[in-house]
C-alpha positions in Angstrom: -50.1 -30.0 -25.5 -48.4 -32.2 -23.2 -44.1 -32.8 -25.0 -44.5 -36.7 -26.2 -40.9 -36.3 -24.8 -42.2 -36.5 -20.7 -43.8 -39.8 -21.4 -40.3 -41.4 -22.2 -38.6 -42.7 -19.3 -35.0 -41.7 -19.3 -32.5 -44.0 -16.7 -31.5 -40.9 -14.9 -27.6 -43.3 -13.9 -26.4 -41.8 -17.3 -27.8 -38.4 -16.0 -26.5 -38.4 -12.2 -23.0 -39.6 -14.3 -22.6 -37.3 -16.7 -24.3 -34.0 -14.1 -21.4 -34.8 -12.4 -19.2 -33.2 -15.3 -20.1 -30.4 -16.3 -22.0 -29.6 -12.9 -19.5 -26.9 -11.9 -20.9 -25.9 -15.2 -25.4 -26.1 -14.2 -26.0 -23.3 -11.5 -30.5 -23.0 -10.3 -31.0 -19.7 -9.5 -33.3 -17.1 -9.4 -34.9 -13.8 -9.7 -38.2 -11.9 -7.7 -40.3 -10.4 -10.1 -43.8 -9.5 -10.0 -44.2 -10.5 -6.5 -42.4 -14.4 -8.0 -39.9 -15.5 -7.0 -38.7 -17.4 -10.8 -36.2 -20.4 -11.6 -34.1 -20.5 -14.3 -30.6 -23.0 -14.4 -27.8 -21.0 -15.8 -24.5 -23.0 -17.8 -21.7 -21.6 -17.9 -19.9 -23.4 -20.3 -15.7 -23.8 -19.3 -13.8 -22.0 -21.4 -15.5 -18.4 -20.3 -12.9 -16.8 -18.8 -15.1 -13.0 -18.7 -11.9 -11.4 -21.0 -14.3 -10.8 -24.0 -18.3 -11.0 -24.4 -19.4 -14.1 -25.5 -23.3 -14.6 -27.2 -26.8 -15.5 -24.6 -28.5 -18.1 -25.4 -32.2 -18.1 -24.1 -33.6 -22.2 -24.3 -37.2 -22.1 -23.3 -39.1 -25.6 -22.5 -42.5 -27.0 -23.7 -45.9 -26.8 -21.8 -45.8 -29.0 -19.5 -41.9 -29.8 -19.4 -39.2 -27.3 -17.4 -36.3 -26.3 -17.4 -33.4 -29.2 -16.5 -36.1 -31.4 -19.4 -35.7 -28.7 -21.8 -31.4 -28.3 -20.9 -31.1 -32.1 -21.6 -34.2 -32.8 -24.3 -33.2 -29.8 -26.6 -29.5 -29.9 -26.0 -26.7 -27.4 -26.5 -24.1 -27.3 -23.7 -21.6 -29.6 -25.3 -22.0 -26.6 -29.1 -21.6 -24.2 -26.0 -18.7 -26.0 -25.0 -16.7 -25.1 -28.5 -18.5 -22.4 -30.3 -18.4 -20.6 -25.7 -21.7 -18.7 -25.3 -23.5 -18.8 -21.8 -27.5 -21.2 -21.7 -30.0 -19.6 -19.7 -32.5 -22.0 -19.5 -35.9 -20.4 -17.2 -38.6 -22.2 -15.9 -42.4 -21.6 -16.4 -45.1 -20.7 -14.3 -48.2 -22.2 -13.6 -51.5 -22.3 -14.8 -53.9 -24.5 -14.0 -51.4 -26.3 -12.8 -49.5 -26.8 -15.8 -46.7 -25.3 -16.4 -46.5 -22.6 -19.4 -45.4 -19.7 -21.3 -48.0 -17.3 -21.2 -48.6 -16.8 -25.0 -51.8 -16.8 -25.4 -53.6 -19.0 -27.4 -54.8 -21.6 -24.9 -52.9 -19.9 -22.1 -55.3 -16.7 -22.8 -56.6 -16.1 -18.5 -52.5 -16.1 -17.6 -51.9 -13.0 -16.0 -48.0 -14.0 -16.0 -45.8 -11.5 -17.0 -42.9 -13.4 -18.4 -41.9 -10.5 -21.3 -41.5 -9.3 -18.1 -38.9 -11.2 -16.8 -37.0 -12.1 -19.4 -36.5 -8.7 -19.7 -35.3 -8.6 -15.8 -33.4 -12.2 -15.8 -31.4 -10.7 -19.3 -30.5 -7.6 -17.7 -29.2 -9.3 -14.4 -27.6 -11.4 -16.3 -26.1 -9.2 -18.3 -24.7 -7.4 -15.4 -23.2 -10.4 -14.0 -21.4 -11.7 -16.5 -20.0 -10.3 -20.4 -22.3 -10.9 -22.6 -22.3 -9.5 -26.7 -24.8 -7.6 -26.2 -25.9 -7.6 -29.8 -25.5 -11.4 -29.9 -28.7 -12.6 -27.1 -31.3 -15.8 -28.8 -33.9 -17.4 -28.3 -34.8 -20.3 -29.0 -37.2 -23.4 -27.7 -39.6 -26.4 -27.8 -43.9 -25.5 -28.4 -44.4 -23.4 -26.3 -41.3 -22.5 -25.8 -41.1 -22.2 -29.2 -43.7 -19.5 -29.2 -42.9 -17.8 -26.5 -39.5 -17.3 -28.8 -42.4 -16.1 -31.2 -43.3 -13.6 -29.1 -39.8 -12.1 -27.9 -38.8 -11.2 -31.8 -42.6 -9.7 -32.1 -42.2 -8.0 -28.4 -38.3 -7.5 -27.1 -37.2 -7.5 -30.5 -34.4 -4.9 -28.1 -33.0 -7.0 -26.7 -32.9 -10.6 -29.1 -31.4 -10.8 -32.5 -32.9 -13.5 -34.2 -34.8 -16.5 -32.4 -35.2 -19.9 -33.8 -38.6 -22.2 -32.5 -39.0 -26.4 -32.8 -42.5 -27.8 -33.2 -44.1 -23.7 -31.4 -45.6 -21.1 -33.8 -47.7 -17.6 -33.6 -50.7 -17.7 -31.2 -53.4 -15.1 -32.9 -52.1 -12.3 -30.1 -48.7 -12.5 -30.1 -49.7 -12.1 -33.9 -52.2 -9.5 -33.5 -49.6 -7.4 -31.3 -45.7 -7.7 -33.0 -44.3 -5.4 -33.0 -40.5 -6.0 -33.7 -37.8 -3.2 -33.3 -35.4 -3.9 -35.8 -35.7 -6.7 -38.9 -35.1 -11.1 -37.4 -34.0 -14.0 -38.9 -36.2 -17.0 -38.2 -36.0 -20.1 -37.8 -38.3 -23.2 -37.7 -38.1 -26.2 -37.4 -41.3 -28.2 -37.8 -42.9 -31.9 -38.4 -45.9 -31.9 -41.3 -47.4 -34.4 -39.3 -47.8 -33.0 -35.2 -50.3 -33.6 -33.9 -49.6 -31.4 -30.3 -49.6 -27.9 -32.7 -50.3 -28.5 -36.7 -48.4 -28.3 -39.3 -51.8 -26.0 -40.4 -52.8 -24.4 -37.8 -56.0 -24.8 -35.5 -57.7 -21.6 -34.7 -55.5 -21.1 -31.4 -51.7 -21.6 -32.9 -51.4 -19.4 -36.9 -49.6 -22.7 -39.3 -46.9 -22.1 -40.4 -46.7 -21.0 -44.0 -48.8 -18.1 -42.5 -45.9 -17.4 -39.4 -43.4 -17.4 -41.4 -44.5 -15.8 -43.7 -45.0 -12.8 -41.1 -41.4 -12.9 -41.0 -41.2 -12.6 -44.6 -42.9 -9.8 -45.3 -41.9 -8.3 -42.1 -37.8 -8.1 -43.2 -38.5 -7.5 -46.4 -37.4 -11.2 -48.0 -37.8 -12.4 -51.6 -41.2 -13.9 -51.8 -39.9 -17.9 -53.7 -37.9 -19.6 -51.3 -34.5 -22.1 -52.1 -36.4 -25.1 -51.0 -33.3 -28.1 -51.0 -34.8 -31.1 -50.0 -31.7 -32.2 -47.6 -30.3 -36.7 -47.7 -32.5 -39.0 -46.3 -29.1 -40.1 -43.8 -31.3 -42.1 -41.8 -34.0 -43.9 -43.8 -36.0 -45.8 -40.2 -37.3 -42.2 -39.4 -40.6 -42.4 -40.6 -39.1 -38.8 -42.5 -37.3 -36.1 -45.1 -36.7 -32.6 -44.6 -37.1 -29.8 -46.6 -34.9 -27.0 -45.8 -36.5 -23.5 -47.0 -34.7 -20.7 -47.1 -36.1 -16.9 -48.3 -32.8 -14.9 -48.6 -32.6 -11.2 -49.2 -34.1 -9.1 -46.7 -32.8 -6.5 -44.8 -29.4 -5.6 -43.5 -29.2 -9.2 -45.0 -31.6 -11.4 -42.5 -32.7 -14.4 -44.0 -36.5 -16.6 -42.7 -35.2 -20.6 -42.8 -37.5 -23.6 -42.2 -36.6 -26.8 -41.9 -40.0 -28.8 -43.2 -39.5 -31.6 -41.3 -42.1 -33.7 -43.6 -43.9 -36.9 -41.3 -41.9 -35.6 -38.8 -43.9 -34.9 -35.8 -43.9 -32.7 -31.8 -40.1 -33.6 -31.4 -36.9 -31.8 -30.9 -34.6 -33.1 -34.5 -31.7 -35.2 -33.5 -32.7 -35.6 -29.9 -30.7 -38.4 -28.2 -33.8 -39.9 -26.2 -36.6 -41.0 -29.9 -39.6 -41.1 -29.5 -41.9 -41.2 -32.8 -42.1 -39.2 -35.5 -38.3 -38.1 -34.3 -35.9 -37.0 -37.4 -32.9 -37.6 -37.3 -31.6 -36.6 -40.9 -31.5 -32.9 -39.3 -29.7 -32.2 -35.7 -32.0 -29.3 -34.3 -29.6 -27.8 -32.0 -26.4 -27.7 -33.8 -28.4 -26.7 -37.2 -29.7 -23.9 -34.8 -26.4 -22.6 -33.1 -25.5 -22.2 -37.4 -28.0 -20.4 -37.8 -27.4 -17.4 -34.6 -24.0 -17.9 -34.8 -23.9 -15.7 -39.0 -26.2 -12.3 -36.7 -26.5 -10.4 -34.5 -29.0 -8.0 -33.7 -28.0 -5.5 -37.0 -28.8 -8.7 -39.2 -26.4 -10.4 -41.5 -22.1 -9.7 -39.5 -18.8 -9.5 -41.2 -17.9 -12.8 -42.1 -13.8 -12.9 -41.3 -11.8 -14.9 -43.5 -11.6 -17.4 -40.6 -14.8 -17.9 -39.4 -15.5 -18.3 -43.6 -13.3 -21.8 -43.5 -15.7 -23.0 -39.9 -19.0 -21.8 -41.7 -17.9 -23.9 -44.7 -16.6 -26.6 -43.3 -19.3 -29.7 -44.7 -22.2 -31.2 -42.7 -21.9 -35.1 -40.5 -24.2 -36.6 -39.2 -24.7 -39.5 -36.7 -26.2 -42.3 -36.2 -28.5 -44.7 -34.9 -28.5 -42.0 -32.0 -28.0 -44.3 -29.7 -26.2 -46.9 -30.1 -25.4 -50.3 -28.8 -22.5 -50.8 -30.8 -21.5 -48.4 -34.0 -22.6 -45.4 -34.8 -22.0 -44.5 -38.8 -21.1 -41.4 -39.7 -22.8 -40.1 -43.3 -20.0 -36.5 -44.3 -21.0 -36.0 -47.8 -17.3 -37.6 -47.9 -15.2 -34.9 -49.4 -11.8 -35.8 -48.3 -10.2 -37.4 -45.1 -11.2 -35.5 -41.4 -10.0 -36.4 -38.4 -12.2 -37.1 -35.9 -13.0 -37.8 -32.2 -14.8 -39.3 -29.8 -15.0 -37.9 -26.1 -16.0 -38.2 -22.9 -18.0 -35.0 -20.7 -15.4 -34.1 -19.0 -13.6 -34.3 -22.5 -10.8 -36.5 -21.7 -10.2 -38.0 -25.7 -11.4 -41.7 -25.4 -11.0 -43.0 -29.4 -9.9 -40.9 -31.9 -9.6 -41.7 -35.8 -9.4 -40.4 -39.7 -13.3 -40.0 -41.4 -12.5 -41.8 -44.5 -15.4 -42.5 -47.4 -18.5 -42.3 -46.9 -20.9 -44.5 -44.6 -17.2 -44.2 -42.6 -18.7 -46.2 -38.2 -16.7 -46.0 -35.5 -17.0 -48.6 -33.5 -18.2 -47.6 -29.8 -18.7 -51.3 -28.2 -15.8 -50.9 -25.7 -17.6 -47.7 -24.4 -19.3 -48.5 -21.3 -22.8 -47.1 -21.3 -23.0 -43.1 -21.3 -23.1 -40.0 -23.0 -20.0 -38.6 -25.0 -19.0 -35.7 -27.3 -18.6 -36.1 -31.1 -15.9 -34.0 -32.6 -15.1 -33.1 -36.0 -14.3 -30.1 -37.1 -16.2 -27.1 -36.2 -19.7 -29.9 -35.2 -20.0 -32.2 -32.5 -22.7 -34.3 -31.2 -23.1 -35.6 -28.5 -24.1 -39.8 -29.1 -25.8 -42.1 -26.2 -23.9 -45.7 -26.2 -26.9 -47.6 -24.2 -26.3 -51.4 -23.1 
């Protein structure tokens, strides 16, 4: 269950430079729970003032990983800087010497009260920040995806929706599930995942079975809509099917990005890794999914929000890149864009005016940058 991205050597110089730009918004915190000092990393976007209630996203690391790694690998911060939500990156405890979330399955025997920890942590954040109580979401990678399913199953009174990347439900989560409301579920999973097998093992449900549980609970249409997404990056060795079960109670949906040929990875991550898909960006898709729902189901959409939601989606590759990036945007007319430093300084701007539009980054020093257009943002890693 070790994550493949743990074998990737990160160029920490880049991370240090980027951290210097956002350090004032990134807080290492702890809380005492069940006799254990539990740690977490809190990310506060620059536009948070406390005057208005904002959503809260819990982002869980995988087995053997940690909060800091997940903050970078399954990165939501660049989206939060625009959308305005707060992010918690909780830290798991050691079980047999390995960091974990106590979800059953291969973690049977752990006595860590992770549900109680997250319950208490949410309460603490709500006291100290202006959180929109109906918009608390959970997501995570691998073991963190399992943890997200566990929270939907046993802490549903606080969790509005969840998204799992390369995770599933353990038999223990399935057998003890007690959801509190129709729950929007998003699953992103590769069919060639060699760590959490798509078709299941004794300790993990097959993905189809986990999805079917929530389709049944939410009273969704049993026949999904299936769309094959454009193969934007033909060199990543995988393609994507978007599977949607419509018509659930309170207008919730169960959705699945099926990464055909994809491995045990976070699609769109900037660190690469075998089996990583670049036709979608998991963080962007997850927030697009979360942003439609609160704990009462599908939210009423205003005219302005409709305009943003109908904004056409685009992707950028290769990422990382040494020189050019290509924008694939399902061209619907000219669209302004800008390349920003992590501090927000605009370095390059222009107009996407054709399919497969190219942006030359060769004049920029190596490091992280943000590509923004319309309501969408993507983090780009420029290498030497």
